[in-house]
N, C-alpha and C positions, 0 to 999 in steps of 0.2 A: 621202380622199377627200370634198368638203364636205359638208356634209349642207345636205341643202334646207331652205329657210327656212319658219320655221312660218307658219301662215295666219293670222297679227295684224295687221291695222293700226294702227301706233302715231300717236297726237295729241299733236303736240305744236306748245301753243303759246308765240312767242318775239318779244319786242320789242327790240333790243341784247344781246342775250345770248349773244356773243362769245364770252367769257371761260366759258360752262357749253356751248353749244351741242355742241362738240366729245366732251365726255366722256359729254353727256344722249344722243346719237345711238349710241357707241361701245358702251354697255348693252344696243342693241336691234337690233345691227348683223343678229340673227340673226331676225329680224322679215319677211315678206313684203314688207312695205312702209311709208314712214314718211313723213309729212304734217307739214314744219311749218307750219304757220299765222301768218305774222307781221304785224305794225303798222307798215308800213314804217321800217324798223331805219336807222341812220344809220352801223353800222360794218361787222360784215363776218359777220354772222350768216347772212346768206342764201348768202354765197359759201362758206361753209364746210360749211353743210347741204347745200348742192349735191353738195362735193365728199366727199362719205362716203357720196352718194345718195340723200337724201332727195330727193322734190318739195317746192316752196315755193309758196303760195297766197298775197295778199296780204288785207288783211280791214280797214275800215274803219268802224269803229261809228258808229252810224246812233240818235242818244238813242231812247228809248223801245223802238227794235228788238231785237234778238236780242243777244248780245257775244258772244265770238271762240267760245269751246267749243261752244254753243250752232248755232251760223250753219254753223261744223264739220260740228258733227252732221249737219243738217239741208240742207246743200251740198254738200259733198264727193262724189262717187263713189267713195267706197271698195273698195278691190276685195277686201278679205273679209269675212268674216260676223263677227269678233271683233274690238272697239277695245278698245286700250288707249290710256287717259289718260296722257301724261306728260307733266310740267313740266321747264323747261329747267333748272331748279336741280336735279332729280331726279336716279335712277343705277337702273336695276334689276339686283341681284342676278346671279351666274352662277346662283347654287341656286335663284333665285325664277322667271328664264328657263329654265330645264328642268321648274319645277313649271307654268309657265305652256304649257309646249309640251304637256305629259300633261293638262291644263288641258282645253284647246280640243279636242285629242284626241279626252277623251272627259268631258262637261261634266256628264254625267248631267240633272236635268232642270231647273238651276240656271238663268237667263240673263244672271248677273251675278254678281263676284266680288269681295269687300273684298281690299284691301292693306294690310298694316301697314305705318307707318313709321317708322324709325328717325329724329328730329330733330337738327338738328345746328348749333349756334352758338357760332359762335369758334371754330370746328373742333373741338368740345369733344362728343359724342353726349350730350344730354340725356334721360336716364333717365328723371329721375321731372317731379315740378311739373306734373304730371296730361298728358306733351308722347309718354305710353307708356302702354301699348298706340295706336297712330293709327290707327283704320280707314280706311279710305277708298273710295268703289267706283269703281276705276279701269278694270276689264274687265270690260265686255257685250257681248254682242250685239249686232248694228247694226239701229237702229230701236229696242231695245229699249230704251235708257239717256238721258237727257237731263237738263239743269241745270233746275232750281226757278229760276222766274222771282216775285222779294219784288217790286223795285225797279222800274214802268220808266221813272224820270224820271232823267235822268245824275246822277252822283253824285260825280261826277272823282274815282272811286276807280281810273281806269283802264277799258278795256277790255274784259280777261278777267274769265270766274268766279273769285273766291276763298275765298267764304264762301257760296255755294251750293252745295249738295250735288244728288249726281243722283237722280232720281226713278227706280225702277227696273220697269219690264211685267214681272211673273215674281219667283218666287223667288231669294233669294240666298245665294248660299256664301262660304265664304272660304279666302283661301291659307294656307298656313302660314309661308312664306318671308317676310322683307320687304322693302323697298326704302329706298334713303338720301334723306333731304333734305337738302341743305346751302345754307335758306333765306338766311341771313344770316352772312354771314361776316366780318361789320363790326356797331358799331352803329352807323356813318353809314346801313348799307345797312338796317337794320331801323329807323331814326327813316326815313328816306325813304318807303318802302312802309307802315311802318303809319299816317302822315301823312294818305294816302290813304284805305287800309282806314276808318281811324277816321269818313270821311264816307260813308260807306255804314251803315256800324257806327250812326255818328248819328241818320240818316235812316231807317234802321231801328225806332231807340229811339222814336220818333214816329208808328208804325205799328204797329199789332197782326201780329206774322210770323203767318205760318198755318204749323200745323205741317206736316213731311215726310208723305207722300202716296206709293202707291205701287199699283199693282194687285196687286203678291201681298201684299201686307199688310203691318203692320210688322214686321220682325224684331230685333233686338237690339242693332244699331249704330242705325239708325236708328228705336228708342224712346231710345236713351241722347243722339241728337242734339236729340227733340225737348226733353225732360227739360232739358239744357242752356240749349236757349233757353228755356222756361219759367221757370226761377233765374236767368240773368241778366234778366230782366224784371222781374223780382220785387228782385234786388239793386239793378239802376241806377233803382228809383224811390227805393233810399233813400240818407240821408246819407251820405258820403265811399265811392266803388261800389273808385275806385281803392286803397284802402285793404283793405274787405273783399277783394278781387281779389288783390292781394298777402301777407292773412294765407292766402287760400284756395292759390292755386301751391305759397308757400316753404314753411309748415308744415303745414296741410294736407296737402297731397302729397307735402311730402316735400322739397321743394329744395331745402331748405340740404344735403341730402347729396350736390348735386352742384356741393359747396363754394363757390366766389367766382364760379366763373362760372355759377351756379345762382343766386346774388343778384343776379347783376347781369341777369341773364333774368327773374328774376322783379318786380325795380323797374319793368324795362324798360315791362313787362306791365301794371305797375298806372300807366304815365303812360300808356300805350294808352287805357285804363280812362277815367284822366282827359280824354284828349280828345274821349272821344266824349262826355261826360257835358256836358263844355266847348261843343264843337259843336252841343249836343242844346240847351240852354239858349238859344244863337245864331240856333237857327229859327223858331223862332218870330216872334222879333223883324224879322226878315229878311226874311220872307216879304210886309212888304206894300209892301216899295219893289223888290222880284228876288228871288229863291232866290239863295242864294248857291252853291248847288251849281246851277242850273239849266246846262242843256243848250247843247251847241255844232254847228253843223249838223257834217254826216258826208254818206258814201255810203259802200258794199261795193264792193271791186275785188277782182275773180277772174282769176288768170289761173297 
């Protein structure tokens, strides 16, 4: 006899994810609802998602408006009281799926739960370098969690929240089992994504980032995020922040124990930090004649 679906609505933001979406949805087929929010994919992402039983909504970013996840949380009439956020390159392990089912049946006082991620780079789990444990607010009650909005202008970093964190209205718990994150199967993918991400970071470098706040008060994970943000602002004001970042990940956080893959990963993180620094210097000069990250027009579609 087939078990009853778990009363959880899964939100998956996508764009041209045909290589990932099948396994992603396959890891959450136990959920009562799966919604893929697409941004005009030109491959088979939407077709695969629908074939696996997911609903598909279309979204187009309007500069200054909400990005994809916040838009979905504000506008989609989800069927269930619990929302699970999952990126297309992430997988819910069977042990975590069982824990989620038990948690939503008896959540206690928590309004949301942090999930720990295993981060894979070039097919290998990066166990160190500061990337494990990696706690992310991914499971919360509908209407109790939204992503922070730090930058209102278009940063050319994409229409999906990347570095923004969930602001939770209420107390948070932690789940014991992990999810898997297959973000960068190749160096080319890492460079393409981080070229976009560095636009966001460079703009933040020129603005004072507000600390994370929640109605339930700061918890350990939230406090750690705020500390990292303060340290980033300090380090990025120093000369050669990219080499400091390499030292931090490779030596201080023991990235060298991940072997050659760890060295490549930590070196790429240092390069990413250099792009942020260089783009941050570019911004003031460009602002007089037109911001290099100025927005493009767009509108929201929902079908």
